[in-house]
C-alpha positions in Angstrom: 33.2 158.2 -78.3 29.5 157.3 -78.1 29.7 154.9 -81.1 32.8 153.1 -80.0 31.2 151.5 -76.9 28.4 150.1 -79.0 30.8 148.6 -81.5 33.0 147.1 -78.8 29.9 145.7 -77.0 28.8 144.1 -80.2 32.1 142.3 -80.7 32.2 141.1 -77.1 28.7 139.6 -77.4 29.7 138.0 -80.7 32.8 136.4 -79.1 30.8 135.2 -76.1 28.2 133.6 -78.5 31.1 131.8 -80.3 32.7 130.6 -77.1 35.8 132.7 -77.8 38.0 134.6 -75.3 37.2 138.3 -75.1 38.4 141.4 -73.4 36.1 143.7 -71.4 34.7 146.8 -73.2 37.1 149.7 -72.7 35.1 152.5 -74.5 32.9 154.8 -72.4 30.1 157.1 -73.1 29.0 160.5 -71.7 25.5 160.6 -70.1 23.3 163.6 -69.8 24.4 164.2 -66.1 28.0 164.6 -67.3 29.0 161.2 -65.9 30.9 158.6 -67.9 29.8 155.0 -68.0 31.3 151.7 -69.3 29.1 148.8 -70.4 29.8 145.4 -68.7 28.3 142.1 -69.8 26.7 140.9 -66.5 25.1 137.6 -67.6 24.2 135.6 -70.7 21.3 133.1 -70.9 21.3 130.3 -73.5 18.6 127.9 -74.6 21.0 125.2 -73.4 24.5 125.0 -72.0 26.2 125.4 -75.4 23.2 126.7 -77.4 22.3 130.0 -78.9 22.1 133.1 -76.7 18.4 134.0 -75.9 19.2 137.0 -73.7 22.0 138.9 -72.1 22.2 141.4 -69.2 24.3 144.6 -69.4 25.2 146.7 -66.4 26.7 150.2 -66.7 29.6 151.0 -64.4 30.5 154.7 -63.8 34.0 155.4 -65.1 35.5 158.0 -62.8 38.8 158.1 -64.7 37.3 159.4 -67.9 37.4 163.1 -68.7 34.7 165.3 -70.2 36.5 167.1 -73.1 33.4 168.5 -74.8 34.3 172.1 -73.8 38.0 171.9 -74.5 39.5 173.2 -77.8 40.0 170.3 -80.2 43.8 170.5 -80.4 44.1 170.8 -76.6 41.8 167.8 -75.9 43.7 165.6 -78.4 47.1 166.5 -76.9 45.7 165.9 -73.4 44.6 162.4 -74.4 48.1 161.6 -75.8 49.7 162.9 -72.7 47.5 160.8 -70.5 48.6 157.6 -72.3 52.2 158.8 -72.3 52.1 159.1 -68.5 50.5 155.7 -68.2 53.2 154.1 -70.5 55.9 155.7 -68.4 54.6 154.5 -65.0 52.6 151.4 -65.9 55.3 150.0 -68.2 58.7 151.5 -67.9 58.9 152.4 -64.2 57.3 149.2 -63.2 59.3 146.7 -65.3 62.8 148.3 -65.4 65.6 148.4 -62.9 65.0 144.9 -61.4 65.1 141.2 -62.3 62.1 140.1 -64.2 60.3 136.8 -63.9 58.2 134.9 -66.4 55.1 136.1 -64.5 56.3 139.7 -65.0 56.5 139.0 -68.8 52.9 137.9 -68.8 51.8 140.9 -66.7 53.8 143.3 -69.0 52.0 141.8 -72.0 48.6 142.4 -70.3 49.6 146.0 -69.4 50.6 146.8 -72.9 47.4 145.3 -74.3 45.3 147.2 -71.8 46.8 150.5 -72.6 46.6 149.8 -76.4 42.9 148.7 -76.1 42.0 151.8 -74.0 43.7 154.1 -76.5 42.1 152.5 -79.5 38.7 152.8 -77.8 39.2 156.5 -77.5 40.2 156.9 -81.1 43.9 157.3 -80.6 45.4 155.2 -83.4 48.5 157.1 -84.3 50.4 160.3 -83.8 49.3 162.2 -86.9 46.6 164.1 -85.0 49.1 165.8 -82.7 52.0 166.5 -85.1 50.5 169.8 -86.5 50.8 171.2 -82.9 54.6 171.1 -83.0 57.4 172.9 -84.9 59.3 170.9 -87.6 62.2 169.9 -85.3 59.9 168.7 -82.5 57.7 166.9 -85.1 60.7 165.0 -86.3 61.8 164.1 -82.8 58.3 162.8 -82.0 58.2 160.8 -85.3 61.6 159.2 -84.4 60.4 158.2 -80.9 57.2 156.7 -82.4 59.0 154.8 -85.1 61.4 153.3 -82.6 58.5 152.1 -80.4 56.6 150.6 -83.3 59.7 148.6 -84.3 59.8 147.3 -80.7 56.1 146.8 -80.1 53.2 146.9 -82.6 49.6 145.8 -83.0 50.8 142.9 -85.2 52.9 141.6 -82.3 55.9 141.3 -84.6 58.2 143.8 -82.9 61.4 143.0 -81.1 59.7 143.4 -77.7 56.7 141.5 -78.8 58.9 138.5 -79.7 61.0 138.8 -76.5 57.8 138.7 -74.4 56.4 135.8 -76.3 59.6 133.8 -75.9 60.0 134.9 -72.2 63.5 136.3 -73.0 63.6 138.2 -69.7 67.0 139.9 -70.1 66.1 141.0 -73.6 62.8 142.5 -72.3 64.6 144.5 -69.7 67.2 145.7 -72.2 64.6 146.9 -74.7 62.5 148.7 -72.1 65.6 150.5 -70.7 66.1 152.0 -74.2 62.8 153.9 -73.9 63.4 155.6 -70.6 65.1 158.6 -72.3 62.7 158.8 -75.3 59.7 158.6 -73.0 61.1 161.5 -70.9 61.9 163.5 -74.1 58.3 163.1 -75.4 56.8 164.0 -72.1 58.8 167.2 -71.9 58.0 168.2 -75.5 54.3 167.5 -75.2 53.9 168.9 -71.7 55.6 172.1 -72.6 53.4 172.5 -75.7 50.3 171.6 -73.6 51.2 174.3 -71.1 51.4 176.9 -73.9 48.0 175.8 -75.4 46.4 176.0 -71.9 47.6 179.6 -71.5 45.8 180.7 -74.7 42.1 181.1 -74.9 39.9 181.9 -77.9 39.7 185.4 -76.5 43.4 186.0 -76.5 44.5 184.6 -73.2 43.2 184.5 -69.6 42.4 187.7 -67.8 44.4 188.2 -64.6 
């Protein structure tokens, strides 16, 4: 996690220097006082209005939403991270944009929400589901793979999925129809993952918690 914030910060500064659009840094780092911080480009000074950057100022904002997982077992911490984003997907995407008439402004906000979650997940090293599959039995693994495959066909980093195209073309009814398809799969994944998480939490390296 500590290397990711530096890499993202470098790319943000590079885009600023080239006059390109950029997204704020999403990655965070853990300080010695057990607090998380996120770097923010505060100001940029150039030799002239459109000239080379001569200096820049960075502030560090405390990220109260980040979780210190350094003391958690690896498998538990990975699953916790995936569950966190699964809950965000359910309530920031599905619950927010289904069950009502969408506007073109909603389509734009939906796109931004998806990008924000994707960027945040990538910043924390979550780039696929392979890391959590060994935690489940064969039947559950296949169910998770099917859910993941369906979502990737609808929405993917290449922006070529069915939902990606519908958002780009502002096909509002199509957007609503696609999102509705994922209500049940979302619930299925949350139930499978939450149940497994509960089992892992009940087990310690010493054979379980002492009552």
